[in-house]
N, CA and C of each residue as an Amber inpcrd file, in Angstrom:
protein
   276
 112.3940000  84.9640000  91.9780000 112.8750000  86.1400000  91.7550000
 114.3180000  85.9130000  91.1300000 114.2970000  86.9950000  90.3750000
 115.4920000  87.4450000  89.8150000 116.4820000  87.9510000  90.3230000
 117.8870000  87.6620000  90.4750000 118.4640000  87.6490000  91.6390000
 119.8890000  88.9060000  90.6960000 120.8860000  89.2730000  91.1090000
 121.6550000  89.7880000  90.3160000 121.4370000  91.0850000  89.6060000
 120.3530000  91.5960000  89.5900000 119.6720000  92.6320000  88.3330000
 119.7410000  94.0410000  89.0670000 120.7340000  95.0850000  88.3300000
 120.8450000  96.2920000  88.6160000 120.5770000  97.2920000  87.4880000
 119.9440000  98.1170000  88.0940000 119.1920000  99.2250000  87.8560000
 120.2880000 100.8590000  88.3400000 120.4330000 101.5820000  87.2700000
 121.3950000 102.6650000  87.3550000 120.3620000 103.7170000  87.0860000
 120.0460000 104.5040000  87.4750000 119.3780000 105.8500000  86.9390000
 120.1430000 106.4980000  86.7410000 119.5790000 107.1880000  85.6910000
 120.5060000 108.4570000  84.7170000 119.8890000 109.8560000  85.3760000
 120.5530000 110.5860000  86.4210000 120.2430000 111.8230000  87.1250000
 119.4970000 112.7800000  85.8610000 120.8060000 113.0790000  85.3910000
 120.0480000 114.2530000  84.0980000 118.7000000 114.0420000  83.8730000
 119.0060000 112.9490000  83.3500000 117.7780000 112.3370000  82.1330000
 116.3750000 112.4320000  83.1870000 116.8360000 111.5580000  84.5110000
 115.2820000 111.6600000  85.3210000 114.6570000 113.4420000  85.3900000
 116.0630000 114.3380000  86.1630000 115.7350000 115.6920000  85.9510000
 115.1580000 116.5680000  85.0150000 115.6100000 116.3680000  84.1110000
 114.9020000 116.4500000  82.4920000 113.7220000 116.3180000  82.7470000
 113.4770000 114.7340000  82.8600000 112.1200000 114.6960000  82.7800000
 110.7080000 115.4250000  83.7470000 111.1420000 115.5170000  84.6150000
 110.6700000 116.0640000  86.0080000 110.4920000 117.6270000  85.8360000
 111.7880000 118.1640000  84.8410000 111.2010000 119.5510000  84.6650000
 110.9960000 120.0970000  83.6910000 110.8660000 119.1300000  82.5250000
 109.9470000 119.2020000  81.2530000 108.9800000 120.0540000  80.7630000
 108.7760000 121.0000000  79.8140000 107.2100000 121.8210000  80.0460000
 106.2990000 120.7270000  79.0690000 106.0660000 119.9080000  78.5140000
 105.4150000 118.8180000  78.2780000 105.1660000 117.8120000  79.2890000
 105.5300000 117.5750000  80.0370000 105.0640000 117.3300000  81.5000000
 104.5150000 118.2780000  82.8120000 105.1760000 119.4440000  82.5850000
 104.2530000 120.1330000  82.8150000 102.6810000 120.3980000  82.5410000
 102.8090000 120.4310000  81.2370000 101.5720000 121.1340000  80.7040000
 100.7380000 119.8950000  80.8750000 100.9820000 118.5020000  80.6050000
  99.9370000 117.1810000  80.8810000  99.8270000 117.2510000  82.5480000
 100.5100000 117.9830000  83.7400000 100.2760000 117.9680000  84.9260000
  99.1950000 118.8350000  84.8760000  99.5530000 119.9910000  84.5310000
  98.3080000 121.1750000  84.4280000  97.3700000 120.6390000  84.0620000
  96.8690000 119.8120000  82.7600000  95.9350000 119.6200000  82.1450000
  95.1140000 118.5770000  83.0950000  95.5340000 117.8090000  83.8000000
  95.4570000 116.7380000  84.7280000  94.5690000 117.3790000  85.7650000
  94.8070000 118.5380000  86.2770000  94.5610000 118.9410000  87.5910000
  93.4430000 120.0330000  86.9630000  93.5280000 120.0310000  85.6750000
  92.4120000 121.4420000  85.2360000  90.9130000 120.2250000  85.0840000
  91.2740000 119.0500000  84.3880000  90.5820000 118.4910000  84.8850000
  89.7460000 117.8910000  86.1400000  90.7210000 117.2600000  87.0350000
  90.1100000 117.3510000  88.3800000  89.3480000 118.7230000  88.7740000
  89.4900000 119.3950000  88.5570000  88.9990000 120.7180000  89.1500000
  87.5450000 120.7680000  88.1390000  87.6350000 120.6660000  87.3200000
  86.4130000 120.8670000  86.2490000  85.2940000 119.8030000  86.9150000
  85.6760000 118.7150000  87.1150000  84.9330000 117.7630000  87.9600000
  84.3020000 117.7670000  89.2000000  85.5390000 118.7800000  90.4720000
  85.2290000 118.6930000  91.3030000  83.8990000 119.9770000  91.3620000
  84.1170000 121.0410000  90.2240000  83.2280000 121.8900000  89.9760000
  81.6440000 121.6230000  89.8010000  81.5740000 120.6230000  88.9320000
  80.6610000 119.7230000  88.6930000  79.5700000 119.2920000  89.3090000
  80.4850000 118.8080000  90.3840000  79.8160000 118.0080000  91.9140000
  79.6890000 118.9140000  92.8250000  79.9130000 120.0620000  92.8560000
  79.5810000 120.8900000  93.8940000  78.0870000 121.7810000  93.5170000
  77.3620000 122.1000000  94.3590000  76.2850000 122.6970000  94.1750000
  76.1210000 124.0270000  93.7070000  75.4170000 123.9600000  93.4810000
  75.0830000 125.9500000  92.3860000  75.1280000 126.8640000  93.6100000
  75.8580000 127.8590000  93.3270000  76.6040000 129.0230000  94.0750000
  75.9380000 130.0110000  93.3010000  76.2350000 131.4370000  93.9320000
  75.9390000 132.2600000  93.2110000  77.4970000 133.5590000  93.6150000
  78.2020000 132.4010000  94.0190000  79.5090000 133.7080000  94.5180000
  80.2570000 133.9250000  93.1300000  81.5350000 134.9510000  93.5060000
  81.9490000 135.2110000  92.1360000  83.3060000 134.3120000  91.9830000
  83.7720000 133.5270000  92.7050000  84.8460000 132.7770000  92.5490000
  83.8930000 131.7270000  92.6580000  84.9530000 130.5170000  91.4770000
  84.8940000 129.0260000  91.5050000  85.0760000 128.2130000  92.3250000
  84.2940000 127.2110000  93.2920000  84.6680000 126.8470000  94.2560000
  86.0370000 125.9810000  94.2370000  86.3090000 125.7340000  92.8920000
  87.6470000 124.8800000  92.8500000  88.3240000 124.9200000  91.8100000
  89.6360000 125.9910000  91.9210000  90.6530000 125.7660000  90.6870000
  92.3710000 124.8490000  90.5210000  92.4180000 125.0930000  89.8880000
  93.7740000 124.4650000  89.5350000  95.3980000 125.3930000  89.1530000
  95.7380000 125.3750000  90.4560000  97.1340000 125.9810000  90.7640000
  98.1210000 125.3720000  90.2810000  99.1200000 125.9050000  89.2800000
 100.6860000 125.3760000  89.0360000 101.1500000 125.8250000  90.2300000
 102.0380000 124.6820000  90.7950000 103.2390000 124.7310000  91.8040000
 104.2620000 124.0840000  91.4200000 105.1200000 124.5220000  90.1670000
 106.0500000 123.9070000  90.2040000 106.9400000 124.5460000  90.9350000
 108.0930000 123.7510000  91.2240000 109.6980000 123.7390000  91.5140000
 110.6590000 123.5920000  91.1220000 111.9990000 123.8350000  91.7730000
 112.6960000 124.2290000  91.0310000 113.6050000 123.0510000  90.0380000
 113.2280000 122.1600000  91.2440000 113.2500000 120.6300000  90.6110000
 111.9970000 119.6950000  90.2770000 110.6720000 120.1180000  89.9100000
 109.8030000 119.4630000  89.2350000 108.7690000 120.0510000  89.0570000
 107.7070000 119.7810000  88.0640000 106.5260000 120.3510000  87.9190000
 105.7380000 119.7600000  88.3480000 104.6770000 120.7150000  89.3080000
 103.5600000 120.6040000  89.8640000 102.3500000 120.8610000  89.7460000
 101.0580000 120.7200000  90.3520000  99.8760000 121.3390000  90.0490000
  99.0310000 120.8420000  91.5800000  98.0430000 121.9070000  91.7640000
  97.5780000 121.4690000  92.9610000  95.9310000 121.9230000  92.6030000
  94.5660000 121.3970000  93.0790000  93.7780000 121.5290000  93.1130000
  93.5650000 122.1310000  94.3450000  92.5370000 123.0450000  94.0760000
  92.4040000 123.2900000  95.3990000  90.9330000 124.0840000  95.6890000
  90.2450000 124.3540000  96.8980000  89.1180000 125.3320000  97.3060000
  89.7450000 126.6970000  96.8900000  88.7790000 127.3360000  96.1320000
  89.3100000 128.8220000  95.8290000  88.1620000 129.6730000  96.3880000
  87.2180000 129.0800000  97.0150000  85.7730000 129.8880000  97.8940000
  85.4640000 129.3250000  99.2720000  84.9250000 129.7590000  99.5390000
  84.2560000 129.3620000 101.3520000  83.1040000 128.2890000 100.9430000
  82.5810000 128.2820000  99.5170000  81.3850000 127.5360000  99.1150000
  82.4700000 125.9710000  98.6730000  83.6510000 125.6600000  97.8280000
  84.4470000 125.4160000  97.4400000  84.8100000 124.5570000  98.9760000
  84.8550000 124.9100000  99.9520000  85.7370000 124.4480000 101.2600000
  84.4680000 123.6580000 102.2620000  83.4220000 124.4970000 101.8880000
  82.1570000 123.4870000 102.7980000  81.6750000 122.3170000 101.9180000
  81.7630000 122.5120000 100.3240000  81.5890000 120.8510000  99.8920000
  82.9830000 120.5590000  99.9290000  83.8700000 120.5490000 100.3130000
  84.9620000 119.6690000 100.3290000  85.0830000 119.0050000 101.6850000
  84.3760000 119.8140000 102.8500000  84.4240000 119.1550000 103.7820000
  83.1890000 118.3800000 104.1700000  81.8890000 119.1970000 103.2130000
  80.6030000 118.2240000 103.8380000  81.0270000 116.5840000 102.6600000
  80.8490000 116.9560000 101.5060000  81.4780000 115.6610000 100.4280000
  82.7570000 114.9120000  99.8700000  84.0100000 115.6910000 100.7690000
  85.1740000 115.1320000 100.1780000  84.8150000 115.0110000  98.5810000
  84.5970000 116.3740000  98.2520000  84.3740000 116.2410000  96.8660000
  85.8410000 116.0240000  95.5850000  86.5290000 116.7600000  96.6910000
  88.2180000 116.7300000  95.7150000  88.7880000 115.2900000  95.4430000
  88.6410000 114.2980000  96.6500000  88.8680000 113.1400000  96.5770000
  87.8710000 112.3300000  95.9480000  86.9050000 112.7940000  95.3190000
  85.4780000 111.7460000  94.6420000  85.7220000 112.0070000  93.2200000
  86.8740000 113.7270000  93.0640000  86.6440000 114.3150000  91.3790000
  88.1910000 113.5200000  91.3460000  88.7740000 112.7630000  92.0860000
  90.6620000 112.3520000  91.3120000  90.5310000 111.7470000  90.0330000
  89.6530000 110.7690000  89.9390000  90.1480000 109.3820000  88.6980000
  89.3050000 110.4690000  87.5290000  89.3450000 111.5240000  87.4190000
  88.9810000 112.9500000  86.2460000  90.6850000 112.9620000  85.6940000
  91.4300000 112.7640000  86.7370000  92.4150000 113.0520000  86.1930000
  93.8650000 111.7200000  85.1600000  92.4310000 111.4990000  85.2600000
  93.2270000 109.8290000  84.7400000  94.0470000 110.0700000  82.9670000
């Protein structure tokens, strides 16, 4: 192994990357793809709400997105089939 290698992180640059609008857009697009994949895996239902939705949940320090069960049907699908876990590859 190499020894003596030192890395110094540029804090301002890292912070700028974490809050950049294009990074936030990419993260949200990935969450939308995961939600679409999860919706496709859920059984058909006549409810008004989609079973899974992507939600932007950015904070002051970084861009984030979540995919949530947005109806009782989505909650049942997640509990019974682990739908969100099986859909995670769609975010690549």
